[in-house]
C-alpha positions as CSV (number, residue, x, y, z in Angstrom):
1,X,40.4,-12.9,-3.4
2,X,39.3,-9.2,-3.1
3,X,35.9,-7.9,-2.0
4,X,33.3,-6.0,-3.9
5,X,30.5,-4.1,-2.2
6,X,27.1,-5.1,-3.5
7,X,24.0,-3.1,-2.4
8,X,20.5,-4.4,-2.8
9,X,17.4,-2.1,-2.8
10,X,14.1,-3.8,-2.3
11,X,10.9,-1.7,-2.5
12,X,8.5,-4.5,-1.5
13,X,5.7,-3.3,0.8
14,X,4.6,-6.6,2.4
15,X,6.7,-8.9,4.5
16,X,7.5,-11.4,3.1
17,X,7.2,-10.1,-0.4
18,X,7.9,-11.5,-3.9
19,X,10.0,-8.4,-4.5
20,X,12.4,-9.3,-1.6
21,X,12.4,-12.9,-2.8
22,X,13.5,-11.9,-6.3
23,X,16.1,-9.5,-4.7
24,X,17.5,-12.4,-2.7
25,X,17.6,-14.7,-5.7
26,X,19.5,-12.1,-7.7
27,X,21.9,-11.4,-4.8
28,X,22.8,-15.1,-4.4
29,X,23.4,-15.5,-8.1
30,X,25.5,-12.4,-8.2
31,X,27.6,-13.7,-5.3
32,X,28.3,-16.9,-7.2
33,X,29.1,-15.0,-10.4
34,X,31.5,-12.7,-8.5
35,X,33.4,-15.7,-7.1
36,X,33.9,-16.8,-10.7
37,X,35.6,-13.5,-11.3
38,X,37.8,-13.9,-8.3
39,X,35.8,-11.5,-6.1
40,X,33.9,-11.9,-2.9
41,X,30.7,-9.9,-2.1
42,X,30.0,-7.7,0.9
43,X,26.2,-7.4,0.7
44,X,24.0,-4.8,2.3
45,X,20.2,-5.0,1.8
46,X,18.0,-1.9,2.1
47,X,14.3,-2.4,2.6
48,X,12.7,0.8,1.5
49,X,9.6,0.2,3.5
50,X,11.7,0.8,6.6
51,X,12.6,4.3,5.4
52,X,9.3,5.5,4.1
53,X,8.8,8.2,6.7
54,X,12.3,9.4,6.4
55,X,12.0,9.6,2.7
56,X,8.9,11.8,3.0
57,X,10.7,14.0,5.4
58,X,13.7,14.3,3.1
59,X,11.5,15.4,0.2
60,X,10.1,18.2,2.5
61,X,13.4,19.3,4.2
62,X,16.1,18.1,1.8
63,X,17.9,16.5,4.8
64,X,18.1,12.7,5.3
65,X,17.1,11.7,8.8
66,X,17.2,8.5,10.8
67,X,18.8,5.6,9.0
68,X,18.2,7.0,5.6
69,X,21.6,8.7,5.4
70,X,23.5,5.4,5.8
71,X,21.2,3.7,3.3
72,X,22.0,6.4,0.7
73,X,25.7,6.0,1.4
74,X,25.4,2.3,0.9
75,X,24.0,2.8,-2.5
76,X,26.3,5.6,-3.7
77,X,29.4,3.8,-2.3
78,X,28.6,0.4,-3.9
79,X,30.5,-1.4,-6.6
80,X,27.2,-2.8,-7.9
81,X,23.6,-2.2,-7.2
82,X,20.6,-4.6,-7.5
83,X,17.3,-2.5,-7.5
84,X,14.0,-4.3,-7.4
85,X,10.5,-2.8,-7.3
86,X,7.0,-4.0,-7.5
87,X,5.1,-2.7,-10.5
88,X,2.1,-0.5,-9.8
89,X,0.0,1.0,-12.6
90,X,2.5,-0.2,-15.2
91,X,5.5,1.6,-13.5
92,X,7.8,1.5,-10.5
93,X,6.3,2.1,-7.1
94,X,6.2,5.6,-5.6
95,X,8.4,4.5,-2.7
96,X,11.1,3.2,-5.2
97,X,11.0,6.4,-7.2
98,X,11.1,8.6,-4.1
99,X,14.3,6.9,-2.9
100,X,16.1,7.6,-6.2
101,X,14.6,11.1,-6.3
102,X,16.4,12.1,-3.1
103,X,19.9,11.0,-4.3
104,X,22.3,13.5,-5.7
105,X,21.9,13.4,-9.5
106,X,25.6,12.6,-10.0
107,X,25.9,10.0,-7.2
108,X,25.2,6.9,-9.4
109,X,27.4,8.0,-12.4
110,X,29.1,4.9,-13.8
111,X,27.6,2.5,-11.2
112,X,26.6,-0.9,-12.5
113,X,22.9,-1.6,-11.9
114,X,20.8,-4.7,-12.3
115,X,17.2,-3.6,-12.6
116,X,14.4,-6.0,-11.7
117,X,10.7,-5.9,-10.9
118,X,7.8,-8.1,-9.8
119,X,4.1,-8.0,-10.7
120,X,1.0,-10.0,-10.8
121,X,0.8,-10.4,-14.6
122,X,3.4,-10.7,-17.4
123,X,1.8,-7.7,-19.1
124,X,3.7,-5.3,-16.8
125,X,7.2,-6.6,-17.8
126,X,7.8,-3.7,-20.2
127,X,7.9,-1.4,-17.1
128,X,11.6,-2.3,-16.9
129,X,12.3,-0.8,-20.3
130,X,10.0,2.2,-20.3
131,X,10.4,3.2,-16.6
132,X,13.4,1.7,-14.8
133,X,16.0,1.7,-17.5
134,X,15.4,5.3,-18.6
135,X,15.5,6.5,-14.9
136,X,18.9,4.9,-14.3
137,X,20.1,6.1,-17.7
138,X,19.2,9.6,-16.6
139,X,21.2,9.1,-13.4
140,X,24.1,8.0,-15.7
141,X,24.3,4.5,-14.1
142,X,25.3,1.6,-16.2
143,X,22.3,-0.7,-16.5
144,X,23.1,-4.3,-17.4
145,X,21.5,-5.6,-20.6
146,X,19.3,-8.2,-19.0
147,X,16.5,-6.9,-16.8
148,X,14.6,-9.4,-14.7
149,X,10.8,-9.4,-14.3
150,X,9.0,-12.0,-12.3
151,X,5.2,-12.2,-12.5
152,X,3.2,-14.4,-10.2
153,X,3.1,-17.3,-12.7
154,X,6.9,-17.3,-13.0
155,X,7.3,-18.5,-9.4
156,X,5.5,-21.8,-10.1
157,X,3.8,-24.0,-7.6
158,X,6.9,-24.4,-5.6
159,X,7.4,-20.6,-5.1
160,X,11.0,-20.8,-6.2
161,X,10.7,-20.1,-9.9
162,X,11.0,-22.2,-13.0
163,X,14.0,-22.7,-15.3
164,X,13.2,-19.7,-17.4
165,X,13.2,-17.3,-14.5
166,X,16.4,-19.0,-13.2
167,X,18.1,-18.5,-16.5
168,X,17.3,-14.8,-16.6
169,X,18.5,-14.4,-13.0
170,X,21.8,-16.1,-13.7
171,X,22.4,-14.2,-17.0
172,X,21.7,-10.8,-15.3
173,X,23.8,-11.7,-12.3
174,X,26.8,-12.6,-14.5
175,X,26.5,-9.3,-16.4
176,X,26.4,-7.3,-13.1
177,X,29.3,-9.3,-11.6
178,X,31.5,-8.7,-14.7
179,X,30.9,-5.0,-14.5
180,X,31.3,-4.8,-10.8
181,X,34.5,-6.9,-10.8
182,X,36.0,-4.6,-13.5
183,X,35.0,-1.4,-11.7
184,X,37.7,0.9,-10.4
185,X,37.4,1.1,-6.7
186,X,36.6,4.4,-5.2
187,X,39.8,4.4,-3.3
188,X,41.8,3.6,-6.4
189,X,42.0,7.2,-7.5
190,X,45.1,9.0,-8.7
191,X,48.3,8.6,-6.7
192,X,49.0,11.2,-4.0
193,X,50.7,14.2,-5.4
194,X,54.4,14.6,-4.9
195,X,55.1,17.1,-2.1
196,X,56.4,20.5,-3.3
197,X,59.5,20.2,-1.1
198,X,60.4,16.9,-2.8
199,X,59.9,18.4,-6.3
200,X,62.0,21.4,-5.3
201,X,64.8,19.2,-4.0
202,X,64.8,17.1,-7.1
203,X,64.9,20.1,-9.4
204,X,67.9,21.6,-7.4
205,X,69.6,18.3,-7.7
206,X,69.4,18.4,-11.5
207,X,70.5,22.0,-11.7
């Protein structure tokens, strides 16, 4: 069984947060789905609240400081990305947007992404379609068809979510796992070129 690198970006501000809870649910479901595709998952979770100051510095200087550089590398080097934001004023959070603003515009090209969000009311669910999906499309990532939004009522009295939320999570996770499992690894590039000396020797042998 081979391994796929799964990076999870959570933009929750509180600790604990419903955003991180949703990210963890999506991660667990994607792990299970990857196993069904014959893959294991190496998971790295990035809590953006821990990089807030470095993100502000990066906007001013253009240089990632502290642990922001490794966090960016974890995202751009992943086989699949789960990105979860709280919804503020009917859109993604400023912290979430800032992180993706500091990435190289070409760094997510072709990367499978599962977009998800949390909010207090179901009315904000369309933020996934009018804000998150267009942003990732602009970055030329491949966003899975099913986006997952969890409003406060979706978690239910148990705080674990009802069957409808679980169904959406499992469906989105399967879509991400299928894309990540079929993704060409970054070290699976073209074969090393044949050395010139070998080509010359072969051509002389045929002469």
